[in-house]
N, C-alpha and C positions, 0 to 999 in steps of 0.2 A: 499442209493447206495447198490445195490445186491451185495453178496462175493458167491462165487461158489467155491466149495473145490471139486479138482477130484482127485482120487488115480488110478495111472496106475502101472501095471508090467512092467518094464522098457523093450526098444527096439523101441520105436517109434520114427521115424524119427524127427526133426525139421519140416518140410514141413509136416507131419501130424499131430503135435502139433499146429501147426500155423493156418491149416484147421479147427482143432476142436476149437480152439480160436475163428473163426469168426463165424462157427456154432452156438456155444454155447451163444456166446455175442447176434446173432442175434435173438437165441430163447427165451432168457430173455428179451430182449427189444421189441419183437413182442408179447411175455405173458403177461409182467408186465408194459408195457409201460417206464420201465428205459431207459432214455438215453443211448445210447451204450457206452458212453464215460465215464459213472460212474460204468460200470460193471467192477468187479475185477474175476481174476481165478487164483485160486492156485493150483498148480499140485504137487503131491507127486508120487514121483516115487521109486517104490520099486524094490527089487531084486527077481527074481522067485522062488530062494530057499525061502524066505520071505513071500511068499503067499500060501497059502494052501484050499483047498477044501474037506469037508467031511474029516478031518483027514490026507489028503494026500498032502506033497507038490507039485506045479504045477511046478518047476523047479530047476534046480542046479545039482550038480553031479548025486545024486541018483534018477533022474528022466530018 
């Protein structure tokens, strides 16, 4: 059973996430042969101010 962990910055709609779930599931099924109903996806959403690139926060009050 494939388990996929995805971390996203908060802000996507439910529709966007549902589309992502379908696309990721299909990609795992197609590339590994795992049955689509056995693919598990875990999404961790983080606040923009808790995400930094190159030492700089990407969101929040100071951006």
